[in-house]
C-alpha positions in Angstrom: -75.9 170.2 183.0 -73.3 172.6 184.2 -74.7 175.8 186.2 -73.6 178.7 187.9 -75.9 180.4 190.7 -76.7 183.8 191.1 -77.2 184.8 195.0 -79.1 187.9 196.4 -78.1 187.9 199.9 -78.7 184.2 200.9 -81.2 183.5 198.3 -80.8 181.5 195.0 -82.4 183.7 192.5 -81.4 182.3 189.4 -79.6 179.4 187.7 -77.3 180.2 185.0 -76.2 177.9 182.2 -72.3 177.1 182.0 -70.6 178.6 178.5 -70.3 175.0 177.3 -74.5 174.6 178.1 -75.3 177.6 176.1 -73.0 176.8 172.9 -74.2 173.2 173.1 -77.9 174.3 173.3 -77.2 176.3 170.2 -75.4 173.5 168.4 -78.1 170.7 169.0 -80.6 173.2 167.6 -80.9 171.6 164.3 -82.4 174.6 162.8 -79.6 177.4 163.8 -77.4 177.6 161.1 -74.9 180.4 160.3 -71.1 182.2 160.0 -68.8 183.6 162.6 -66.5 186.7 161.3 -64.3 187.7 164.0 -61.5 190.7 163.2 -59.1 191.4 166.1 -59.0 189.6 168.8 -58.8 186.1 167.7 -61.9 183.5 166.7 -62.6 183.6 170.6 -66.5 183.3 170.2 -66.8 180.3 167.9 -63.7 178.4 169.7 -66.5 177.9 172.4 -68.9 176.4 170.0 -66.3 174.2 168.3 -65.1 173.0 171.8 -69.1 172.1 173.1 -69.6 169.7 170.5 -72.0 168.9 167.7 -70.8 172.2 166.1 -71.0 170.9 162.7 -74.9 171.5 162.5 -74.5 175.2 163.4 -71.2 176.5 162.0 -71.3 177.0 158.3 -68.1 179.3 158.4 -65.7 180.9 160.7 -63.3 183.5 159.5 -61.0 186.2 160.8 -59.5 188.5 157.9 -56.6 190.2 159.9 -55.0 191.8 157.0 -56.7 195.0 156.3 -56.0 194.3 152.6 -58.0 190.9 152.8 -60.6 192.6 155.2 -61.0 195.5 152.8 -61.4 193.3 149.6 -64.2 191.4 151.4 -66.3 194.1 153.4 -65.0 197.0 151.5 -63.0 200.3 152.2 -64.2 202.7 155.4 -64.5 206.3 154.2 -62.8 207.1 157.6 -60.3 204.4 156.9 -61.1 202.8 160.2 -62.0 199.1 161.2 -63.4 199.1 164.5 -66.5 200.9 163.7 -70.0 200.1 163.7 -70.1 200.9 160.2 -67.8 198.2 159.7 -69.7 195.7 161.8 -72.8 196.4 160.1 -71.1 195.4 156.6 -69.6 192.3 158.1 -73.1 191.2 159.0 -74.8 192.0 156.0 -72.2 190.7 153.7 -72.1 187.3 155.7 -75.7 187.1 155.9 -75.9 187.8 151.9 -73.7 185.0 151.4 -75.6 182.6 153.4 -78.7 183.3 151.7 -77.0 183.0 148.1 -75.1 179.7 148.8 -77.6 177.6 150.7 -80.8 176.6 148.9 -84.2 177.5 150.8 -85.8 174.7 149.1 -83.3 172.2 150.3 -83.1 173.9 153.9 -87.0 175.0 154.4 -86.4 174.7 158.2 -83.2 176.6 158.8 -82.8 180.2 160.6 -79.6 181.5 159.5 -77.3 183.8 161.5 -74.4 185.8 161.2 -72.2 186.7 164.3 -69.4 189.4 163.8 -67.1 191.4 166.0 -64.5 194.1 165.2 -61.9 194.5 168.1 -59.0 196.3 169.1 -57.7 194.8 172.3 -55.1 196.6 174.5 -52.1 198.0 172.8 -48.4 196.9 173.2 -47.5 200.1 175.4 -50.9 199.8 177.4 -52.0 203.1 176.9 -55.2 202.5 175.2 -57.3 199.6 176.9 -59.2 198.7 173.7 -62.9 198.4 172.4 -64.7 196.7 170.1 -68.0 196.4 168.1 -69.9 193.1 168.5 -73.2 192.3 166.9 -75.5 189.6 165.5 -78.2 189.5 162.7 -80.7 186.7 162.8 -83.6 184.9 162.2 -86.1 183.6 164.8 -88.1 182.1 161.4 -87.2 180.9 158.3 -89.6 182.9 156.7 -88.9 186.3 158.7 -87.1 189.2 158.0 -83.4 189.3 160.0 -83.1 191.1 163.6 -80.2 192.6 164.6 -78.4 193.2 167.7 -75.2 195.5 168.0 -73.3 196.8 170.8 -70.3 198.5 171.8 -67.6 197.4 174.1 -64.6 199.0 176.4 -62.4 196.8 177.9 -61.3 197.3 181.6 -58.5 194.5 182.1 -54.8 195.2 181.0 -53.9 191.8 179.6 -54.8 191.1 175.9 -55.5 187.5 176.6 -57.9 187.9 179.3 -59.6 190.4 177.2 -60.0 187.8 174.0 -61.4 185.8 176.9 -64.0 187.9 178.0 -64.7 188.8 174.3 -65.5 185.0 173.7 -67.6 184.7 176.7 -70.0 187.7 175.7 -70.2 186.4 172.1 -71.4 183.3 173.7 -73.9 185.3 175.9 -75.0 187.3 172.8 -75.8 184.7 170.6 -77.7 182.4 173.3 -79.7 185.3 174.2 -80.6 186.4 171.0 -82.1 183.0 170.4 -83.6 182.1 173.9 -84.4 185.8 175.4 -85.3 187.8 172.5 -88.9 188.2 174.1 -87.5 189.9 177.0 -84.9 192.4 175.8 -84.0 193.7 179.4 -83.2 190.2 180.5 -81.0 189.6 177.4 -79.2 192.8 178.2 -78.6 191.5 181.6 -77.7 188.2 180.6 -74.8 189.6 178.7 -72.9 189.5 181.8 -73.4 185.8 182.5 -69.9 184.5 183.8 -68.6 187.8 183.4 -67.8 190.8 185.7 -68.6 194.6 185.2 -64.9 195.2 186.0 -63.9 193.3 182.8 -66.0 195.0 180.3 -68.4 197.9 179.8 -71.2 198.1 177.3 -71.9 201.5 176.4 -74.3 201.7 173.3 -76.6 198.8 172.4 -79.2 199.0 169.7 -82.1 196.4 168.7 -83.9 196.3 165.3 -86.0 193.8 163.2 -89.2 192.2 163.4 -88.7 191.1 166.9 -87.6 194.2 168.5 -90.0 196.2 166.6 -91.7 197.6 170.1 -88.5 198.0 171.4 -87.3 201.8 172.0 -83.6 202.0 171.9 -83.8 204.8 174.5 -85.2 202.3 176.8 -82.4 200.0 176.2 -79.9 203.0 176.8 -81.5 203.6 180.0 -81.1 199.9 181.2 -77.3 200.1 180.4 -76.8 203.1 183.0 -79.4 201.8 185.8 -77.8 197.9 185.4 -74.3 199.3 186.0 -72.9 198.6 182.7 -71.7 202.0 182.0 -71.5 205.4 183.6 -73.5 207.3 180.9 -75.1 206.8 177.4 -76.6 208.8 174.7 -79.1 209.3 172.3 -80.1 212.0 169.5 -83.0 213.5 168.3 -83.8 210.9 165.9 -84.1 208.5 169.2 -81.1 206.0 168.0 -78.5 205.6 170.4 -75.1 207.5 170.0 -71.6 206.1 170.8 -70.2 209.0 173.0 -66.6 208.5 171.8 -67.8 209.4 168.4 -69.3 212.5 168.7 -67.4 213.8 171.8 -64.0 213.3 170.8 -61.8 216.6 170.6 -64.9 218.5 170.6 -66.1 221.4 172.6 -69.2 220.5 174.9 -71.8 222.9 176.0 -74.1 220.8 178.9 -77.0 221.6 180.6 -78.1 219.3 183.5 -81.9 219.2 184.4 -85.0 217.2 185.4 -86.5 218.3 182.3 -89.9 217.4 183.9 -90.9 219.0 181.6 -88.4 220.9 179.3 -89.8 224.5 180.0 -88.9 228.1 178.2 -86.4 228.7 180.8 -84.2 225.5 180.2 -84.5 226.6 176.6 -83.5 230.2 176.8 -80.7 229.2 179.4 -79.5 226.9 176.5 -79.7 229.6 174.2 -78.1 232.6 175.8 -75.3 230.5 176.8 -74.5 228.7 173.5 -74.4 232.4 172.1 -71.8 232.9 174.8 -70.0 229.6 174.5 -69.4 230.1 171.1 -67.9 233.6 171.1 -65.2 232.6 173.7 -61.7 231.7 172.3 -60.8 228.2 171.7 -64.5 227.5 171.0 -65.7 226.9 167.2 -69.4 226.8 166.3 -68.5 223.9 164.0 -66.9 221.6 166.5 -69.6 222.5 169.4 -71.6 220.0 170.7 -74.9 220.4 173.2 -75.8 217.7 175.5 -79.1 217.8 177.8 -77.7 215.7 180.5 -80.2 213.9 183.0 -78.8 212.1 186.3 -80.1 208.8 187.1 -81.0 210.2 190.3 -83.3 212.5 188.8 -85.1 209.5 187.2 -85.9 208.2 190.5 -89.2 208.0 192.0 -89.6 206.1 195.6 -86.4 204.6 195.0 -87.6 203.1 191.5 -86.6 204.4 188.3 -89.9 205.3 186.6 -89.4 204.4 182.8 -92.5 206.1 181.5 -91.6 209.7 183.0 -88.1 209.3 181.5 -89.6 208.3 178.1 -91.9 211.3 178.6 -89.0 213.6 179.0 -86.9 212.2 176.1 -89.8 212.7 173.9 -90.2 216.3 174.5 -86.0 217.0 174.2 -85.9 215.0 171.2 -88.8 216.8 169.4 -86.8 220.0 170.3 -84.0 218.6 168.3 -81.5 218.0 171.5 -78.8 215.3 172.2 -79.9 213.7 175.4 -77.1 212.0 178.0 -78.2 209.5 181.1 -75.8 209.3 183.3 -74.9 208.2 187.0 -73.0 211.4 187.7 -74.8 212.8 190.7 -71.7 215.3 191.3 -70.9 217.8 188.6 -66.9 217.0 188.7 -67.8 213.6 187.8 -69.9 214.9 184.6 -66.4 217.0 183.6 -64.1 214.0 184.0 -66.4 211.9 182.0 -66.2 214.5 179.3 -62.5 215.0 179.7 -61.8 211.5 179.1 -62.9 212.4 175.5 -61.7 215.9 174.6 -59.4 218.4 176.0 -61.0 221.1 174.5 -63.0 223.8 176.4 -66.4 222.8 177.8 -69.2 224.8 179.4 -71.7 223.9 182.1 -75.1 225.9 182.1 -76.7 226.1 185.4 -79.2 227.9 187.7 -78.1 229.5 190.8 -79.5 227.1 192.9 -77.3 224.5 191.5 -74.3 226.5 191.9 -74.6 226.8 195.6 -75.4 223.1 195.9 -71.7 222.8 194.4 -70.3 224.5 197.3 -72.0 222.3 199.6 -69.4 220.1 201.5 -71.8 217.5 202.5 -71.4 216.1 198.5 -67.7 215.4 199.1 -67.5 213.4 202.0 -66.3 210.4 200.4 -63.2 212.1 198.9 -60.2 211.7 201.0 -59.5 215.4 200.0 -63.1 216.6 200.1 -64.4 219.6 198.0 -60.9 220.8 197.5 -60.3 217.7 195.7 -64.1 218.0 193.9 -63.0 221.2 192.8 -59.7 220.6 191.6 -61.1 217.8 189.1 -64.2 220.4 188.2 -62.1 223.5 187.3 -58.4 222.5 186.6 -59.7 221.7 183.1 -60.6 224.2 180.6 -64.1 225.2 181.8 -66.6 227.6 182.4 -69.8 227.6 184.1 -72.4 229.7 182.8 -74.7 231.2 185.4 -78.6 231.6 184.9 -80.1 234.2 187.3 -82.8 233.4 189.8 -85.3 235.6 191.1 -85.7 235.3 195.2 -88.5 237.7 196.7 -88.0 240.2 194.2 -84.3 240.3 194.0 -82.6 239.0 190.7 -79.4 236.7 192.2 -76.8 236.5 189.9 -72.8 235.5 190.4 -72.4 238.8 192.0 -75.1 238.5 195.0 -75.5 234.8 195.5 -75.0 233.4 199.0 -72.8 230.4 199.9 -71.7 228.8 203.4 -69.3 231.7 205.0 -66.6 228.9 205.2 -67.0 228.4 201.1 -66.8 232.3 200.4 -63.1 232.8 199.7 -63.3 229.7 197.6 -66.1 231.0 195.5 -64.5 234.5 195.3 -61.3 232.6 193.9 -63.2 230.8 191.1 -65.5 233.8 190.1 -63.0 236.2 190.1 -60.7 233.9 187.7 -63.2 233.7 185.0 -64.7 230.2 185.7 -68.1 231.5 186.8 -70.0 234.1 184.2 -73.1 235.6 184.2 -75.8 234.9 181.6 -76.4 238.9 181.2 -79.2 238.6 178.7 -82.6 236.8 179.3 -86.5 237.2 179.8 -87.4 238.2 183.2 -91.0 236.5 182.8 -89.0 232.9 182.5 -87.5 233.0 186.2 -91.2 232.9 187.2 -91.5 229.4 185.5 -90.4 226.3 187.5 -91.0 222.8 186.3 -92.2 221.6 189.7 -95.3 224.1 189.4 -95.8 223.2 185.5 -96.0 219.6 186.4 -98.5 219.9 189.3 -100.9 222.4 186.9 -100.6 219.4 184.2 -101.3 216.7 186.2 -104.4 218.6 188.0 -105.7 220.3 185.0 -105.0 223.9 186.1 -105.0 225.6 182.6 -102.3 227.8 181.6 -98.9 225.3 181.7 -99.0 225.6 178.0 -97.3 229.3 177.7 -94.5 228.2 180.3 -93.4 225.4 177.6 -91.4 226.0 174.4 -93.6 225.9 171.0 -95.0 222.8 170.2 -94.1 221.0 173.3 -97.7 221.4 175.2 -99.4 219.4 171.6 -96.9 216.6 172.3 -97.9 216.5 175.8 -101.8 216.8 175.2 -101.5 214.1 172.2 -99.6 211.6 173.9 -100.9 212.3 177.2 -97.3 212.9 178.7 -96.7 213.8 182.6 -100.2 212.4 183.7 -101.9 214.8 181.2 -106.1 213.8 181.6 -108.3 216.0 179.4 -111.3 214.9 181.9 -109.5 216.6 184.7 -109.2 219.7 182.7 -113.0 219.7 181.8 -113.8 219.6 185.5 -111.6 222.6 186.2 -113.4 224.6 183.4 -117.0 223.6 184.7 
């Protein structure tokens, strides 16, 4: 058997089957049987199965509908007229599975577990301006009498050669099919194995969704977190319904207002910052309310507890933000300028960042930019060169209200700060509830965990009930009773 070896330091931690062995193991399983439909980058995945041997027992059909009219005739016409979309991928998977079920008699094949693998992909264009992207997925059974599972993912190519991108796609496809059948019991591992024989410099996976009976207990928000945690992408997003969102689909040419925080838990001050800033943002020139997208962003560094990411804690925060109807983004961007750069790759429209005074003071700390050759000036060029405004929420300090007019930055940074403030890049949120300035997430979290009463009034309506109902953030009703006694 051909094996690759994964190393950690000098230790061998895992043997990785070769692509040929992965394809051959699928081919030699007499029950796995299905179709391959690959649009846009050649039949790169099915090629591995043909070459490995024994494919006649696995491949019912392999096809590529390159002509758009042929593709539309088979799968229908998309409302937006595009072909490299999640909607198109799902139609391909469903159509091909329906054909298998219609054309193969279950009485004749009682033990067969059917699958359909599909991808719809655009590789790099001739001018090499757009590197290419695509949707890849598999719809499959693990038992003959069970409903189908589905795994779909969105990829972005990083290579600048169409042939290399095609080869990368083929490797990914083999990894996905193999993982779907032999690693479905551990979705986190399945996710990591998608990069077997691949490097993260070749491919980015920025969205993945699991569904079906084998994944009934999988929370796709947690799978999103794994993508960022494993370095497969820089940022992921999910909506109020808990479903993962493709960033490009919702950010493209939009006005973006982003609020960064730990949201541990989300408090009245967070929601007041959001509501008041949004009112100001949509009054700006070049900002349309219908074209505005609001994001609550949590950085990976905000999710770490003693060096490790606390997934339970992450889910607690996500539950509350989603219950308030918010879209959440998880990123590995520690510095604000990287967030803005990320958004700028999707839109040139006006953007806004909502932050408190402490956050703005931190931005003017040079220690965060020592890794940049241009230091803080390079970072600020990337941050404020774009059509961006910072909406600054005040802070109370020893009875004094601190705003953009009286905040204190390092003496060396004073003139730089004045430049941005006087040019309208930093604006105060003038209307706020003074009572909110006394609310701090850290204190609320301590009160919840130790059973001290009164924290409920510091949270948005409905969130305290959720915390109690699901025992989030270490809430324990027995501690509350102890305090009461």
